[in-house]
PDB file of N, CA, C and O in Angstrom:
ATOM      1  N   MET A   1       7.321 -12.410 -20.397  1.00  0.00           N
ATOM      2  CA  MET A   1       7.918 -11.431 -19.533  1.00  0.00           C
ATOM      3  C   MET A   1       6.655 -10.980 -18.464  1.00  0.00           C
ATOM      4  O   MET A   1       6.838 -10.890 -17.250  1.00  0.00           O
ATOM      5  N   ALA A   2       5.543 -10.753 -19.030  1.00  0.00           N
ATOM      6  CA  ALA A   2       4.316 -10.261 -18.391  1.00  0.00           C
ATOM      7  C   ALA A   2       4.188 -11.209 -17.122  1.00  0.00           C
ATOM      8  O   ALA A   2       4.277 -10.746 -15.985  1.00  0.00           O
ATOM      9  N   ASN A   3       3.985 -12.503 -17.360  1.00  0.00           N
ATOM     10  CA  ASN A   3       3.730 -13.638 -16.410  1.00  0.00           C
ATOM     11  C   ASN A   3       4.852 -13.516 -15.483  1.00  0.00           C
ATOM     12  O   ASN A   3       4.537 -13.579 -14.295  1.00  0.00           O
ATOM     13  N   ALA A   4       6.117 -13.353 -15.760  1.00  0.00           N
ATOM     14  CA  ALA A   4       7.122 -13.078 -14.645  1.00  0.00           C
ATOM     15  C   ALA A   4       6.868 -12.148 -13.719  1.00  0.00           C
ATOM     16  O   ALA A   4       6.932 -12.429 -12.522  1.00  0.00           O
ATOM     17  N   ALA A   5       6.564 -10.985 -14.137  1.00  0.00           N
ATOM     18  CA  ALA A   5       6.262  -9.835 -13.544  1.00  0.00           C
ATOM     19  C   ALA A   5       4.890  -9.953 -12.734  1.00  0.00           C
ATOM     20  O   ALA A   5       4.779  -9.321 -11.683  1.00  0.00           O
ATOM     21  N   LEU A   6       4.146 -10.518 -13.065  1.00  0.00           N
ATOM     22  CA  LEU A   6       2.806 -11.044 -12.447  1.00  0.00           C
ATOM     23  C   LEU A   6       3.088 -11.962 -11.279  1.00  0.00           C
ATOM     24  O   LEU A   6       2.494 -11.754 -10.221  1.00  0.00           O
ATOM     25  N   ALA A   7       3.856 -12.853 -11.374  1.00  0.00           N
ATOM     26  CA  ALA A   7       4.287 -13.833 -10.635  1.00  0.00           C
ATOM     27  C   ALA A   7       4.899 -13.293  -9.462  1.00  0.00           C
ATOM     28  O   ALA A   7       4.550 -13.724  -8.363  1.00  0.00           O
ATOM     29  N   LYS A   8       5.912 -12.255  -9.574  1.00  0.00           N
ATOM     30  CA  LYS A   8       6.545 -11.623  -8.537  1.00  0.00           C
ATOM     31  C   LYS A   8       5.523 -10.831  -7.686  1.00  0.00           C
ATOM     32  O   LYS A   8       5.820 -10.495  -6.540  1.00  0.00           O
ATOM     33  N   MET A   9       4.336 -10.531  -8.225  1.00  0.00           N
ATOM     34  CA  MET A   9       3.448  -9.648  -7.483  1.00  0.00           C
ATOM     35  C   MET A   9       2.357 -10.528  -6.932  1.00  0.00           C
ATOM     36  O   MET A   9       1.352  -9.977  -6.481  1.00  0.00           O
ATOM     37  N   ASN A  10       2.448 -11.764  -6.924  1.00  0.00           N
ATOM     38  CA  ASN A  10       1.377 -12.619  -6.258  1.00  0.00           C
ATOM     39  C   ASN A  10       1.281 -12.590  -4.829  1.00  0.00           C
ATOM     40  O   ASN A  10       0.229 -12.927  -4.287  1.00  0.00           O
ATOM     41  N   GLY A  11       2.290 -12.213  -4.157  1.00  0.00           N
ATOM     42  CA  GLY A  11       2.088 -11.898  -2.799  1.00  0.00           C
ATOM     43  C   GLY A  11       1.281 -10.720  -2.447  1.00  0.00           C
ATOM     44  O   GLY A  11       0.411 -10.797  -1.580  1.00  0.00           O
ATOM     45  N   LEU A  12       1.532  -9.641  -3.079  1.00  0.00           N
ATOM     46  CA  LEU A  12       0.713  -8.507  -3.125  1.00  0.00           C
ATOM     47  C   LEU A  12      -0.854  -8.869  -3.248  1.00  0.00           C
ATOM     48  O   LEU A  12      -1.717  -8.572  -2.422  1.00  0.00           O
ATOM     49  N   PHE A  13      -1.034  -9.564  -4.437  1.00  0.00           N
ATOM     50  CA  PHE A  13      -2.390  -9.895  -4.766  1.00  0.00           C
ATOM     51  C   PHE A  13      -3.157 -10.688  -3.853  1.00  0.00           C
ATOM     52  O   PHE A  13      -4.368 -10.542  -3.690  1.00  0.00           O
ATOM     53  N   THR A  14      -2.337 -11.656  -3.169  1.00  0.00           N
ATOM     54  CA  THR A  14      -2.997 -12.546  -2.043  1.00  0.00           C
ATOM     55  C   THR A  14      -3.320 -11.720  -1.015  1.00  0.00           C
ATOM     56  O   THR A  14      -4.405 -11.886  -0.458  1.00  0.00           O
ATOM     57  N   GLU A  15      -2.448 -10.704  -0.593  1.00  0.00           N
ATOM     58  CA  GLU A  15      -2.734  -9.829   0.519  1.00  0.00           C
ATOM     59  C   GLU A  15      -4.165  -9.029   0.311  1.00  0.00           C
ATOM     60  O   GLU A  15      -5.043  -8.988   1.173  1.00  0.00           O
ATOM     61  N   MET A  16      -4.230  -8.492  -0.801  1.00  0.00           N
ATOM     62  CA  MET A  16      -5.271  -7.722  -1.194  1.00  0.00           C
ATOM     63  C   MET A  16      -6.570  -8.544  -1.068  1.00  0.00           C
ATOM     64  O   MET A  16      -7.602  -8.171  -0.509  1.00  0.00           O
ATOM     65  N   ASP A  17      -6.335  -9.808  -1.723  1.00  0.00           N
ATOM     66  CA  ASP A  17      -7.717 -10.741  -1.641  1.00  0.00           C
ATOM     67  C   ASP A  17      -7.996 -11.021  -0.053  1.00  0.00           C
ATOM     68  O   ASP A  17      -9.165 -11.067   0.329  1.00  0.00           O
ATOM     69  N   GLU A  18      -7.137 -11.169   0.684  1.00  0.00           N
ATOM     70  CA  GLU A  18      -7.346 -11.535   2.116  1.00  0.00           C
ATOM     71  C   GLU A  18      -7.947 -10.420   2.862  1.00  0.00           C
ATOM     72  O   GLU A  18      -8.743 -10.632   3.777  1.00  0.00           O
ATOM     73  N   ALA A  19      -7.586  -9.214   2.496  1.00  0.00           N
ATOM     74  CA  ALA A  19      -8.116  -8.005   3.055  1.00  0.00           C
ATOM     75  C   ALA A  19      -9.576  -7.790   2.756  1.00  0.00           C
ATOM     76  O   ALA A  19     -10.367  -7.311   3.569  1.00  0.00           O
ATOM     77  N   ASP A  20      -9.896  -8.194   1.479  1.00  0.00           N
ATOM     78  CA  ASP A  20     -11.182  -7.742   0.971  1.00  0.00           C
ATOM     79  C   ASP A  20     -12.355  -8.824   1.076  1.00  0.00           C
ATOM     80  O   ASP A  20     -13.485  -8.638   0.624  1.00  0.00           O
ATOM     81  N   MET A  21     -11.948  -9.936   1.710  1.00  0.00           N
ATOM     82  CA  MET A  21     -12.951 -11.203   2.046  1.00  0.00           C
ATOM     83  C   MET A  21     -13.981 -10.608   3.072  1.00  0.00           C
ATOM     84  O   MET A  21     -13.663 -10.365   4.236  1.00  0.00           O
ATOM     85  N   GLU A  22     -15.128 -10.408   2.607  1.00  0.00           N
ATOM     86  CA  GLU A  22     -16.089 -10.377   3.342  1.00  0.00           C
ATOM     87  C   GLU A  22     -17.378 -11.232   2.915  1.00  0.00           C
ATOM     88  O   GLU A  22     -18.533 -10.932   3.220  1.00  0.00           O
ATOM     89  N   GLY A  23     -17.040 -12.205   2.256  1.00  0.00           N
ATOM     90  CA  GLY A  23     -18.226 -13.068   1.919  1.00  0.00           C
ATOM     91  C   GLY A  23     -18.587 -12.690   0.550  1.00  0.00           C
ATOM     92  O   GLY A  23     -17.990 -11.762   0.006  1.00  0.00           O
ATOM     93  N   GLY A  24     -19.486 -13.314  -0.029  1.00  0.00           N
ATOM     94  CA  GLY A  24     -19.874 -13.043  -1.459  1.00  0.00           C
ATOM     95  C   GLY A  24     -19.141 -13.999  -2.337  1.00  0.00           C
ATOM     96  O   GLY A  24     -18.582 -15.001  -1.891  1.00  0.00           O
ATOM     97  N   ARG A  25     -19.159 -13.646  -3.668  1.00  0.00           N
ATOM     98  CA  ARG A  25     -18.562 -14.462  -4.830  1.00  0.00           C
ATOM     99  C   ARG A  25     -17.129 -14.129  -4.846  1.00  0.00           C
ATOM    100  O   ARG A  25     -16.745 -12.966  -4.720  1.00  0.00           O
ATOM    101  N   PRO A  26     -16.345 -15.104  -4.994  1.00  0.00           N
ATOM    102  CA  PRO A  26     -14.913 -15.028  -5.270  1.00  0.00           C
ATOM    103  C   PRO A  26     -14.486 -14.201  -6.400  1.00  0.00           C
ATOM    104  O   PRO A  26     -14.991 -14.464  -7.491  1.00  0.00           O
ATOM    105  N   SER A  27     -13.607 -13.209  -6.318  1.00  0.00           N
ATOM    106  CA  SER A  27     -13.325 -12.351  -7.421  1.00  0.00           C
ATOM    107  C   SER A  27     -12.260 -13.162  -8.411  1.00  0.00           C
ATOM    108  O   SER A  27     -11.639 -14.150  -8.019  1.00  0.00           O
ATOM    109  N   ILE A  28     -12.149 -12.666  -9.606  1.00  0.00           N
ATOM    110  CA  ILE A  28     -11.305 -13.089 -10.413  1.00  0.00           C
ATOM    111  C   ILE A  28      -9.829 -12.751 -10.278  1.00  0.00           C
ATOM    112  O   ILE A  28      -9.533 -11.557 -10.239  1.00  0.00           O
ATOM    113  N   ALA A  29      -8.931 -13.608 -10.209  1.00  0.00           N
ATOM    114  CA  ALA A  29      -7.592 -13.386  -9.957  1.00  0.00           C
ATOM    115  C   ALA A  29      -7.040 -12.197 -10.709  1.00  0.00           C
ATOM    116  O   ALA A  29      -7.107 -12.149 -11.937  1.00  0.00           O
ATOM    117  N   PRO A  30      -6.431 -11.123  -9.896  1.00  0.00           N
ATOM    118  CA  PRO A  30      -5.956  -9.918 -10.522  1.00  0.00           C
ATOM    119  C   PRO A  30      -4.846  -9.986 -11.546  1.00  0.00           C
ATOM    120  O   PRO A  30      -4.613  -9.101 -12.368  1.00  0.00           O
ATOM    121  N   GLU A  31      -4.145 -11.190 -11.409  1.00  0.00           N
ATOM    122  CA  GLU A  31      -3.080 -11.440 -12.476  1.00  0.00           C
ATOM    123  C   GLU A  31      -3.789 -11.751 -13.864  1.00  0.00           C
ATOM    124  O   GLU A  31      -3.337 -11.321 -14.925  1.00  0.00           O
ATOM    125  N   LYS A  32      -4.991 -12.570 -13.771  1.00  0.00           N
ATOM    126  CA  LYS A  32      -5.700 -12.769 -15.058  1.00  0.00           C
ATOM    127  C   LYS A  32      -6.228 -11.628 -15.774  1.00  0.00           C
ATOM    128  O   LYS A  32      -6.182 -11.489 -16.997  1.00  0.00           O
ATOM    129  N   LEU A  33      -6.784 -10.738 -14.858  1.00  0.00           N
ATOM    130  CA  LEU A  33      -7.430  -9.573 -15.398  1.00  0.00           C
ATOM    131  C   LEU A  33      -6.253  -8.536 -15.970  1.00  0.00           C
ATOM    132  O   LEU A  33      -6.439  -7.917 -17.017  1.00  0.00           O
ATOM    133  N   LEU A  34      -5.201  -8.419 -15.303  1.00  0.00           N
ATOM    134  CA  LEU A  34      -4.103  -7.785 -15.693  1.00  0.00           C
ATOM    135  C   LEU A  34      -3.706  -8.172 -17.083  1.00  0.00           C
ATOM    136  O   LEU A  34      -3.795  -7.332 -17.978  1.00  0.00           O
ATOM    137  N   CYS A  35      -3.217  -9.538 -17.363  1.00  0.00           N
ATOM    138  CA  CYS A  35      -3.069 -10.154 -18.398  1.00  0.00           C
ATOM    139  C   CYS A  35      -3.982 -10.136 -19.616  1.00  0.00           C
ATOM    140  O   CYS A  35      -3.572 -10.169 -20.776  1.00  0.00           O
ATOM    141  N   ALA A  36      -5.289 -10.079 -19.234  1.00  0.00           N
ATOM    142  CA  ALA A  36      -6.259  -9.898 -20.374  1.00  0.00           C
ATOM    143  C   ALA A  36      -6.308  -8.363 -20.756  1.00  0.00           C
ATOM    144  O   ALA A  36      -6.490  -7.989 -21.915  1.00  0.00           O
ATOM    145  N   MET A  37      -6.165  -7.669 -19.891  1.00  0.00           N
ATOM    146  CA  MET A  37      -6.118  -6.027 -20.218  1.00  0.00           C
ATOM    147  C   MET A  37      -4.934  -5.768 -21.275  1.00  0.00           C
ATOM    148  O   MET A  37      -5.154  -5.117 -22.296  1.00  0.00           O
ATOM    149  N   LEU A  38      -3.579  -6.344 -20.967  1.00  0.00           N
ATOM    150  CA  LEU A  38      -2.505  -6.293 -21.591  1.00  0.00           C
ATOM    151  C   LEU A  38      -2.646  -6.968 -23.015  1.00  0.00           C
ATOM    152  O   LEU A  38      -2.057  -6.497 -23.988  1.00  0.00           O
ATOM    153  N   LEU A  39      -3.342  -7.939 -23.089  1.00  0.00           N
ATOM    154  CA  LEU A  39      -3.501  -8.581 -24.465  1.00  0.00           C
ATOM    155  C   LEU A  39      -4.627  -7.921 -25.321  1.00  0.00           C
ATOM    156  O   LEU A  39      -4.754  -8.184 -26.517  1.00  0.00           O
ATOM    157  N   GLN A  40      -5.414  -7.076 -24.670  1.00  0.00           N
ATOM    158  CA  GLN A  40      -6.493  -6.208 -25.358  1.00  0.00           C
ATOM    159  C   GLN A  40      -5.686  -5.185 -26.067  1.00  0.00           C
ATOM    160  O   GLN A  40      -5.834  -4.882 -27.251  1.00  0.00           O
ATOM    161  N   VAL A  41      -4.705  -4.612 -25.139  1.00  0.00           N
ATOM    162  CA  VAL A  41      -4.021  -3.351 -25.639  1.00  0.00           C
ATOM    163  C   VAL A  41      -2.892  -3.949 -26.952  1.00  0.00           C
ATOM    164  O   VAL A  41      -2.673  -3.244 -27.937  1.00  0.00           O
ATOM    165  N   LEU A  42      -2.488  -4.815 -26.842  1.00  0.00           N
ATOM    166  CA  LEU A  42      -1.517  -5.396 -27.973  1.00  0.00           C
ATOM    167  C   LEU A  42      -2.412  -5.720 -29.043  1.00  0.00           C
ATOM    168  O   LEU A  42      -1.976  -6.199 -30.089  1.00  0.00           O
TER     169      LEU A  42
END
């Protein structure tokens, strides 16, 4: 269920990544971070 919700938000995450690209190291995908946080809570 969480994966389906994160998949629907993929477009928003892509826009955020494109807006924040100024060089440097690539960030960890937000959907992976949210999934990890959810697992920690559970």
